[in-house]
C-alpha positions as CSV (number, residue, x, y, z in Angstrom):
1,M,17.8,33.0,-12.6
2,A,15.1,34.9,-10.8
3,T,15.8,36.1,-7.2
4,I,13.6,37.0,-4.3
5,I,14.2,40.6,-5.1
6,D,13.0,40.0,-8.7
7,L,9.9,38.4,-7.3
8,A,9.3,41.3,-4.9
9,T,9.6,43.8,-7.7
10,K,7.3,41.9,-10.0
11,A,4.6,41.5,-7.3
12,G,5.1,45.0,-5.9
13,V,5.8,43.8,-2.4
14,A,8.7,43.8,0.0
15,P,11.3,40.9,-0.2
16,I,10.3,39.8,3.3
17,T,6.7,39.3,2.1
18,V,8.0,37.0,-0.7
19,S,10.0,35.1,1.8
20,R,7.0,34.6,4.0
21,V,5.0,33.2,1.0
22,I,7.8,30.9,-0.1
23,N,8.4,29.5,3.4
24,N,4.7,29.6,4.4
25,S,5.6,31.6,7.6
26,G,4.0,34.7,9.0
27,Y,0.8,36.4,8.0
28,V,0.3,37.5,4.3
29,R,-3.0,38.8,2.9
30,E,-4.6,36.4,0.5
31,D,-4.6,38.8,-2.4
32,V,-0.9,39.6,-1.8
33,R,-0.1,35.9,-1.6
34,K,-1.7,35.3,-5.0
35,R,0.4,38.1,-6.5
36,V,3.6,36.6,-5.2
37,Q,2.6,33.1,-6.4
38,Q,1.8,34.5,-9.9
39,A,5.2,36.2,-10.0
40,I,6.8,32.8,-9.0
41,E,5.1,31.1,-11.9
42,E,5.8,33.9,-14.4
43,L,9.5,34.1,-13.5
44,D,9.8,30.4,-13.1
45,Y,11.5,30.9,-9.7
46,V,13.2,27.9,-8.1
47,P,14.0,28.2,-4.4
48,N,17.6,27.8,-3.4
49,A,17.4,24.6,-1.4
50,L,21.0,25.0,-0.1
51,A,20.4,28.4,1.3
52,R,17.1,27.3,2.8
53,G,18.8,24.4,4.4
54,L,21.5,26.5,5.9
55,R,18.9,28.8,7.5
56,S,16.8,26.0,8.8
57,K,19.6,23.5,9.5
58,R,17.9,21.0,7.3
59,T,18.8,19.1,4.2
60,F,15.2,18.6,3.1
61,T,16.1,14.9,2.5
62,L,14.3,11.9,3.9
63,S,15.7,8.4,3.6
64,L,13.9,5.1,3.2
65,V,15.9,2.0,4.3
66,L,14.0,-1.2,3.3
67,T,14.8,-4.9,3.0
68,D,13.9,-5.9,-0.6
69,I,13.1,-3.3,-3.2
70,T,12.2,-6.1,-5.7
71,N,9.2,-7.1,-3.6
72,P,6.1,-5.4,-4.9
73,F,4.8,-4.8,-1.4
74,F,7.9,-2.7,-0.6
75,T,7.9,-1.1,-4.1
76,T,4.3,0.1,-3.4
77,M,5.2,1.3,0.1
78,A,8.2,3.2,-1.3
79,R,5.9,4.9,-3.8
80,G,3.7,6.1,-1.0
81,V,6.8,7.4,0.9
82,E,8.1,9.2,-2.2
83,D,4.7,10.8,-3.1
84,A,4.2,12.1,0.5
85,A,7.8,13.3,0.7
86,S,7.7,15.1,-2.6
87,A,4.4,16.8,-1.8
88,N,6.1,18.3,1.3
89,G,9.2,19.5,-0.5
90,Y,11.5,16.7,0.5
91,M,13.8,14.5,-1.7
92,L,13.9,10.8,-0.9
93,L,16.9,8.5,-0.8
94,V,16.1,4.7,-1.0
95,C,18.5,2.1,0.4
96,N,18.1,-1.7,0.1
97,T,19.5,-4.0,2.7
98,D,18.6,-7.5,1.4
99,E,17.4,-8.4,4.9
100,R,21.1,-8.1,6.1
101,E,21.7,-6.3,9.4
102,D,25.3,-5.4,8.3
103,K,24.1,-3.6,5.2
104,E,21.4,-1.9,7.3
105,R,24.1,-0.6,9.7
106,M,26.2,0.6,6.8
107,Y,23.4,2.6,5.3
108,L,22.2,4.0,8.6
109,R,25.7,5.2,9.5
110,L,26.0,6.9,6.1
111,L,22.6,8.6,6.3
112,L,23.3,9.9,9.8
113,Q,26.7,11.3,8.6
114,K,25.0,12.9,5.6
115,R,22.5,14.6,8.0
116,A,19.3,13.2,6.5
117,D,16.4,15.0,8.2
118,G,14.6,11.8,9.0
119,I,14.8,8.1,8.3
120,L,12.0,5.6,7.5
121,L,13.3,2.1,8.4
122,V,12.1,-1.4,7.6
123,P,14.3,-3.3,10.1
124,S,15.9,-6.5,9.2
125,R,15.5,-8.0,12.7
126,K,13.2,-7.5,15.6
127,R,16.1,-7.2,18.1
128,S,18.2,-4.6,16.3
129,G,21.9,-4.6,16.7
130,N,21.9,-1.1,15.2
131,A,20.0,0.7,18.0
132,D,23.2,2.2,19.3
133,L,23.5,4.4,16.2
134,F,20.4,6.4,17.3
135,R,21.5,7.1,20.9
136,N,22.2,10.7,21.6
137,R,21.2,11.7,18.1
138,H,18.3,14.0,17.1
139,T,17.5,12.4,13.8
140,P,13.9,11.1,14.0
141,V,13.1,7.6,12.8
142,V,9.8,5.9,11.8
143,I,9.7,2.1,11.7
144,L,7.6,0.7,8.8
145,D,6.0,-2.7,8.4
146,R,7.7,-4.3,11.4
147,R,8.4,-3.9,15.1
148,V,11.9,-3.5,16.4
149,E,13.3,-3.5,19.9
150,G,15.8,-0.9,21.2
151,I,15.0,2.0,19.0
152,S,12.7,4.8,20.3
153,A,10.5,5.6,17.2
154,D,7.0,5.9,15.8
155,V,5.8,2.7,14.1
156,V,3.4,2.2,11.1
157,R,2.5,-1.3,10.1
158,G,-0.2,-3.6,8.9
159,D,-2.0,-6.0,11.3
160,S,0.0,-9.2,10.6
161,V,-1.6,-11.2,13.4
162,Q,-5.2,-10.4,12.3
163,G,-4.5,-10.9,8.6
164,A,-3.0,-14.4,9.2
165,Y,-5.8,-15.3,11.6
166,Q,-8.4,-14.4,9.0
167,L,-6.7,-16.6,6.4
168,G,-6.5,-19.5,8.9
169,V,-10.2,-19.2,9.8
170,L,-11.0,-19.3,6.1
171,L,-9.1,-22.5,5.5
172,A,-10.5,-24.2,8.6
173,G,-14.0,-23.2,7.6
174,L,-13.5,-24.9,4.3
175,G,-12.7,-28.1,6.1
176,H,-8.9,-28.3,5.8
177,K,-7.3,-30.3,8.6
178,R,-3.8,-30.7,7.3
179,V,-2.3,-27.3,6.5
180,A,1.3,-26.3,5.7
181,M,2.4,-22.9,7.0
182,L,5.4,-21.5,5.0
183,T,6.7,-18.6,7.0
184,G,9.7,-16.2,7.2
185,P,12.7,-16.2,9.4
186,S,12.5,-16.2,13.2
187,G,13.6,-12.9,14.7
188,V,11.5,-10.8,12.2
189,S,8.4,-9.4,13.8
190,S,6.1,-9.7,10.8
191,S,7.0,-13.4,10.4
192,E,6.4,-14.1,14.0
193,D,3.2,-12.2,14.1
194,R,1.8,-14.1,11.1
195,E,2.7,-17.4,12.7
196,I,0.9,-16.3,15.9
197,G,-2.2,-15.3,14.0
198,F,-2.4,-18.4,11.9
199,R,-1.7,-20.7,14.9
200,K,-4.5,-19.0,16.8
201,A,-7.0,-19.9,14.0
202,M,-5.8,-23.5,13.8
203,K,-6.0,-23.9,17.6
204,E,-9.6,-22.5,17.7
205,A,-10.5,-25.0,14.9
206,G,-8.9,-27.9,16.9
207,I,-6.3,-28.7,14.2
208,E,-3.1,-27.1,15.5
209,S,-1.7,-30.5,16.2
210,T,-1.7,-31.4,12.5
211,L,-0.2,-28.0,11.4
212,L,3.0,-28.4,9.4
213,V,5.3,-25.4,10.0
214,Y,8.3,-24.5,7.8
215,N,10.6,-21.5,8.5
216,G,12.5,-19.9,5.6
217,N,13.0,-16.5,4.1
218,F,10.7,-14.0,2.3
219,V,12.0,-15.0,-1.1
220,Q,10.8,-17.2,-4.0
221,E,13.6,-19.8,-3.7
222,S,12.6,-20.3,0.0
223,G,9.0,-20.7,-1.0
224,M,9.9,-23.5,-3.4
225,E,12.1,-25.3,-0.9
226,M,9.5,-25.2,1.9
227,T,6.8,-26.4,-0.5
228,N,8.9,-29.3,-1.6
229,K,9.4,-30.3,2.0
230,A,5.7,-30.0,2.8
231,L,4.8,-32.2,-0.1
232,Q,7.0,-35.0,1.3
233,A,5.0,-35.1,4.5
234,S,2.6,-38.0,5.0
235,P,-0.2,-37.4,4.9
236,S,0.4,-34.5,2.6
237,P,-1.2,-31.1,3.3
238,T,-4.5,-30.1,1.5
239,A,-3.8,-26.4,1.8
240,I,-0.8,-24.0,2.1
241,F,-0.5,-20.7,3.8
242,A,2.3,-18.6,2.4
243,A,3.4,-15.8,4.8
244,N,4.3,-13.3,2.0
245,N,3.8,-12.9,-1.7
246,F,7.3,-14.0,-2.8
247,I,6.9,-17.2,-0.7
248,A,3.6,-17.7,-2.5
249,I,5.2,-17.3,-6.0
250,G,7.9,-19.9,-5.1
251,A,5.2,-22.2,-3.8
252,L,3.2,-21.9,-7.0
253,K,6.3,-22.7,-9.0
254,A,7.1,-25.8,-6.9
255,L,3.5,-27.1,-7.2
256,Q,3.5,-26.5,-11.0
257,A,6.7,-28.5,-11.3
258,K,5.1,-31.4,-9.4
259,G,2.1,-31.2,-11.7
260,L,-0.3,-30.1,-8.9
261,R,-3.1,-27.6,-9.6
262,V,-4.4,-24.8,-7.4
263,P,-7.0,-25.2,-6.0
264,E,-8.1,-28.5,-7.6
265,D,-5.2,-30.5,-6.0
266,I,-4.2,-28.2,-3.1
267,A,-5.6,-24.9,-1.9
268,M,-3.4,-21.8,-1.2
269,V,-3.7,-18.5,0.6
270,A,-1.1,-15.9,1.1
271,F,-0.2,-12.7,2.9
272,D,0.3,-9.6,0.7
273,D,-1.3,-9.3,-2.8
274,L,0.5,-9.5,-6.1
275,P,0.3,-6.9,-8.8
276,E,-1.5,-7.9,-12.0
277,S,1.8,-7.5,-13.9
278,M,3.2,-10.5,-12.1
279,V,0.3,-12.9,-12.7
280,T,-1.9,-13.7,-15.7
281,F,-4.9,-12.9,-13.7
282,P,-5.5,-12.3,-9.9
283,F,-6.5,-15.6,-8.4
284,L,-4.7,-15.8,-5.0
285,T,-6.7,-15.4,-1.9
286,V,-4.8,-12.9,0.2
287,A,-4.7,-10.7,3.3
288,A,-3.7,-7.5,1.4
289,Q,-1.9,-4.9,3.4
290,P,-2.3,-1.1,2.6
291,A,1.3,-0.8,1.5
292,Y,0.9,2.7,-0.1
293,D,-0.9,4.0,3.0
294,I,1.8,2.6,5.3
295,G,4.4,4.7,3.4
296,V,2.2,7.9,3.4
297,Q,1.4,7.6,7.1
298,G,5.1,7.0,7.9
299,V,6.1,10.3,6.2
300,R,3.2,12.1,8.1
301,L,4.5,10.9,11.5
302,L,8.1,11.8,10.5
303,L,7.2,15.3,9.4
304,E,5.1,15.9,12.5
305,R,8.1,15.0,14.7
306,L,10.4,17.2,12.6
307,E,8.0,20.1,13.0
308,S,7.3,19.6,16.7
309,E,9.2,21.7,19.1
310,E,8.1,19.8,22.1
311,P,8.8,16.1,22.7
312,T,5.8,13.8,22.2
313,S,5.2,10.2,23.1
314,F,5.9,7.7,20.4
315,R,3.0,6.3,18.4
316,E,2.1,3.0,16.8
317,V,-0.3,3.1,13.9
318,I,-1.7,-0.3,12.9
319,L,-3.6,-0.3,9.6
320,P,-6.2,-3.0,8.9
321,N,-5.7,-5.5,6.1
322,E,-8.3,-6.5,3.4
323,L,-9.2,-10.2,3.1
324,I,-9.6,-10.8,-0.6
325,V,-11.1,-14.3,-1.4
326,R,-10.3,-15.5,-4.9
327,K,-10.0,-18.9,-6.7
328,S,-6.9,-20.3,-5.0
329,S,-8.6,-21.1,-1.7
330,G,-11.1,-23.3,-3.5
331,G,-14.4,-24.6,-2.1
332,A,-15.2,-26.9,0.8
333,V,-13.0,-30.0,1.2
334,K,-15.0,-33.1,0.3
335,Y,-12.5,-35.7,1.4
336,Q,-9.9,-35.8,4.1
């Protein structure tokens, strides 16, 4: 295995110059840098991460703690995190909490003990019972997708309020007056924000009093259960707003079981898009969040905080959604 001394001999420079090139520290002339880089390629040099970590007191490991790795939104976000981490020389550990605060605490304790350089966290609850783990610790945290109280951290998320509002305005503009909102659990910021945004649109249209609201979880089974409840209402809704993609899948299954067609019998809109691999063809009208960019931006903020020698104020980055109108929202309602 090649060493720094081997690289220095090959490139005809001092070992300290090789070290500067590898660690991107200190001034090195461009022609010298190219010679060292060529020597690295020819000798197939692999840096000793352990030794580098001992010198810098880092493990060069980032951790992503999220709530549901099976959800394509989080899968795409995780890919953004991994790509950005890898591009900067960091390994990524991924932990899945199943929306459970006790599992979140278990993973966070483990990651802090293992000295992860930084943590990207999708919190299971808005009012975190795990905030105490970060007190008097120097491990930086970036919150993704949601807001959380009690943890001092940078935040990167989509605009849940605005996205849900846009979907509500669309349905109201099509003439719907009886709409069912299938949302996530209370105590989760993204769920609450989407309800706020959708209610705002209904209120502006003068139809908030007829809005049917059902709280569940961000899973397919909950989407089915809430849809079945909504269909029992009298009069029944003419449109459904699903607060995430898994709720939407569950709703579609429930409607299909009842022999109802979308959008001919009932219109539907949803938050978060679905990958083409999960549907025969894209037909859901959605507020699509930039999941990949949320992951990339989260790593950027985390690395900036790792590299900063001076404390900086915490930042909140809110990325815009894209309203994508497809077949499921249908046309204007002819009869009420």
